[in-house]
N, C-alpha and C positions, 0 to 999 in steps of 0.2 A: 334845243339845248339851253340850259340856264346860263345867263351871263355872269351869275354870281360865282365867287370863288368859295371854296371850302377850306377852313383851317381845321385840321385833324388834331384834336386835343382831348386828353383825359389826364387829370391831375396826377393820376396814379403812375404815369410814365416817369415821374421824378423818383420813383422807387428803383430805377435802374442805377444802382449805387454799389460800386465795387469797394467802397470804404473810404475813410477820411484821407488816406495818403495817396489815393489813386488820382491820376490826372483828369479823368472823366468825371468831374464833379457835377452832379445833377442840378446844382444851383444855376448852371448855365441855361437849363431848360426853363426853370421857374422864372428867372430874370428876363428871359426872352418873352415869355408869355405876359409878364407884367408890363414890359415895355410896349408890346403890341396893344395892350389895353390903355396904357398911358397916352398913346397917340390916337385912341379911339378907333383903331383898326378892327377891333372885335365887332363893331357895328357895321363894318363894310363887308364882312364875310359871314358865311354860315359856319359857326363853330360846331363841329360834329365829333362825337366820341364813337368810334367804331368798336365792334366787339373784338376780343383777342383772336388771333389766328388759331384755328383748331388743328388737330393732328393731321387731318386730310390736306389742309392748306399747307402746313409746314412741310409735308412730304412732297409737295410740288418741287421743292428744291433740296430739302434735307433728308438724309437717310433716317430710317425709323430707329435704328440702334442709337444714333446720335441724339435724337429727340428724347429717347428713354434715358440716356445718360444725363441729359440736362435736367430732366424731371427728378432723377435720383439725387443729383447734387443740390437741386432746389429744396428738397425735403431735408437732406442732411449734407451740408456743405463739406463735411469730413469725408463723404463718400465720393467726392469729385475725382473723376478719372482723367489723369493728365494725358492719357492716350487720345482723348478727345479735345485736348487743349483747355480743359477745365481745371480750376484750382492752380493756375499758373500766376506769375506776377502780372501778366497782362490781363488775364481773365480769371480773377479769383472767384470762387463760388460763394454765393450768398443765399440765404433763405428767401424763397419766392422768386428766384432768378428766372425760372421757366415762365411763370405767370406774367411778369412784367416784360420779359423779352417777347413773349407771344402777343402782349398788348401793343407794344411798339410796332411789331410786324403787322398786326391787325389794322393799325392806323394807315400804314402805307398801302396795304391791300385794299382797304376801304377807299382810299384816295383814288387808286387805279379804277376801282369799280365805278365810283361816282363820275369820273371823267369819261370812261368808256360808255356808260349808259346815258350820258348827257345830263346828269343831275347837276353837274358843275362843269364849267369850262376849265378852270384851274383848281388844283388841290395841293395844299402844302402840309407836309408832316416834318417839321424841323427836328422832332425827336428821332426821326429815322435817318437813313443813309448809312446804316451799319454794314458797310460794304466788304469787310474782310472775312466775315463768317463763311466757311466752306460747307459743302454738302455734308461732310462727315466730321466737322470740328469747329470749335471756336478759335478765333484769331483776332489779334489787334483790337481788343476791347469790344468785340462783336460776338454775340451769341447766336442770334438768328439773322439771316441776311434779308432784311425787309425789302431792300431794293430789288433783289432777285425775285423775291416772292411776289412783289407787285407786278413785275414784268411777266412772270409765269402765269399769274392770274389773267393778265391781259391776253396772253396767248390762248389760255383756256377759254376765254370769252369770245375768241374769234379774231383777235388782231393778227394781221399777217406781217406787219412791219412795226417794230418798236425800236426807237433809238434811245440809247442811254449815254448821257454825257456827264462825266465825273471830273470836277475841278478841285477836289480835295488834294492836299499836298501829297498824300499817299496814294499809290496805285490802287485802282479799284479791282483788286485781284479776284475777290470772291464773285463778283458779278461777271467778270470776264470768264472765270472758270465755269460758272453755271451755264453759260451760253456759248462756250467755245466751239461747239459742234453745230450750232443752230444759226443758219443764215437769215432767219427771220428777225434776229436781234443784232443791231449794230452797237458795239460798245466802244466809246471813245474816252480815253483817260489822259488828262494832263496832270503831271505829277513831278515831284522832285526826282532826280535821277536815281535809279536803284543802286548805284554805287555808293550813295551817301545816305540812303534812308530806307527804312522798313517799307514794304516787305521784300525788298531786293528783287522785285519783278516789275514788269512793265517796260521791257526793252522794246524798241521799235520793231524788232524782228518777230515779236509775238503778234501774229496777224489772223489767227483762227485755224481750226482744224481743216483737214481735207474735206471738201464739200461746203466749207464755210470760209474759204479764203477771203481775206479782206474784211471780215466781219468784226475784227478787233483792231483798234488803232491806238497806238501809244506814243505820246509825246513826252519824252523824258528830259525834263528841264534842268539845266545846271544850277547847283546851289548858288544862292545869291540873286537869282532872277527877280527883278522888280516889276513895277507896274507896266512900263512900256513894253518890256520883253514878254511878260505874261499875256498881255492883251494881244500883242503881235502874234504870239504862238496860237492863241485861241482862234483869232480871226483868220489865220493862215491855214487852218485845218478844219475847224468845226463847220462853218457855214457851207463850205463846198461839199462836205460829206453829207450833211443833212439835206442839201438841195438835191443831191444825187439819189439818196436813199428814200426820201419823201415818206417819213414815218407817219403812221396813223396816230401815234401818241409819242410825245417827247417826255422822257423821264430824266431828270437832272439831279445831281448830287452836289450840294454846295458846302462842303467842308470849309470851315473858316480858318483852318490851320495853315493856309498859305500866308497868313499875315506876318508882318515883320516882328510883331510882339509875341508870336506863338513860341512856347518854350520847347516844343518837340520837333521842330523842323528848321529849315535853313533857307526858305524863300523870303523875299522882302516886298511882299505885296501889301497894298493899303486897303482899307475898308472901301475906299472910293473905287478902286479897280474891281473889287469883289462885286460891288453894286453894279458896275458897268457890265460885267459878265452876266449878272442876273437879268438885267435889262435885255441883253443880247439873246439870252435863252428864251425869254418871253416873246421877243420878236420872231425868233426862229419857229417857235411853236405856232404862232399865228400865220407865218408865211408858208409853212410846209406841212403842218399837222392839224389844220383847221382849228387852231387854238388849244388843242388838247395837251395839257401840261400838268405833269405830276412833279412837284419840286420837293426835294428832301434835304435835310440837314446833313450831318456827318461829323467829322472831327472838328476840333477847335478847343484849345486849352488855355487861351487867355479869356477866362470865363466871365469876367466883368467888363473889360474894356472893349472886347472885340465881338464875341459870339452874339450877345443880345442885339447889338446894333446891326450886325450883318444880317441876321435872320429876320429882324424886324423890317429891314429894307426888302427882303425877299417876300414877306407876307404883304407888304404894302404894294409892291409891284404886281403880285398876283391879284390883289384886290382892285387894281386899277386906280389906286389913290396913293401915288408915290409920295414918300416923305422926302422933302428937299434936303440935300446934304447939309445945308446951312442951318437946318432946324435946331433950335435949342431943346435939349431933352428936359421933359418936365421934372421939376424939383421933387415931386412925390416919388418918382422912380429912383432918383439919386439917394433919397432918404432910405428907401427900402434896401438899396444896395449896401449902404453903410450898416443898416440894422442886421442884415444877413451875413455880411462878410467883413465888416470893419475896414472896408476899402472905400476910397472916394471914386464915384462913378464918373464916366466921361460927361462932358458938357454939351457937345454937339454931335450930330449924326454924320460926321465927316472926320477924316484925318487931315483935312486941309489941302487935298490934292485934286478936288473936283473942279473942272472937268479933267479927266485923265486922257492924255493923248498918246498915240502910238503910230507907227508907220506900217502900212499894210504890206503884204507879201508881193502885191503887184508892182511895188516900187523897186523890186529887185532884192537880192540878198547878198550878204557879205560872207564869202566862204571861210573867212578867218574868224568870224564871230561865233562864239560857242552856242548862243541862243539860236542863231540861224542854222548852225549845224544840226541842232536837235530837231528843229522843224523839218529841215530837209530830209533827215534820216527817217522821220515818221512818214513823210509824204512818199519817199522813194520805196519804203517797205510796203505800204498799204495801198496807196492810190492806184498803181497799175493793176492791182488785183481787182479793183472795182471799175476798171476801164477809164480811170481818170489820169490826167497828166501829172507827173510828179513835179 
């Protein structure tokens, strides 16, 4: 197995563009790629452009009639069928939508193939992580569910246990739905509570279908959760599950919209805590999955201040050449930010909170604390189904 990491990238993914007024501005992808280059990380990884996912690959997760509806809307956006979630405010149709969505999916599938076959130990597709798309419809800015497709390809190639950990602020509903009945896939999602945020799913009681009980785990965090609580929740649930499940591959989704500056959600997590979870996922992959790690992007709508820094840290960790939080961001990148957005870019790779501290679950819990209540609800719902103590 190669010790090199792969960065999946094709400049054409920046064509995933719902329009100038949509929160998912593709400049976040372009700026991330440029920041990766500014730190020289492109020389530490193999930059690979995979081919778009073909129809047979898309059908591993998505219904054929839905794929045909996406193709029709891609040719003529006026033909978008709202019955498939297309042409809505969240998912406006645009020319070429099928092609660029299939390209992003192809990068995640290619990442999974590279890791499974041993061409790379780690693979990152920060353009991916489009975790809301359902088998038969678009949802939440997501057309094709690249995360589910990557997992499905791993299963097709012979994987018997794949763990998926999603730390986006929104519930990883599409991936959970795709593998709801499949005990070979463990899905773990930490997200803002469904009472206060889209998609209003991800309750702790959602634990998998009959025959796959305990294969879905949901930690629904109270609005306002900050670094210490977010890290406490992650470390109180995820490592124990991964240690028990012992996946052959770890797939993780790193939506940056947990950040306190994100305009679409209500958590208060810093860039430094996001980096700490990225480091933890990397360590879990090495401890329990022989290092096999597929890392994806996801949401994130503070497109200048947060997303590029968060995902550049992710690439650096995968490459084995971490960027110190105190690092000064190259001036060339800040100039490009201003040229593209007329905004001033951040100066350092930190929010000033590194190192981030938290109290582990083994120190006990406070039954009156809302964060601890959320963690305990997740553990009580899912852990006994896996033979673990709640």
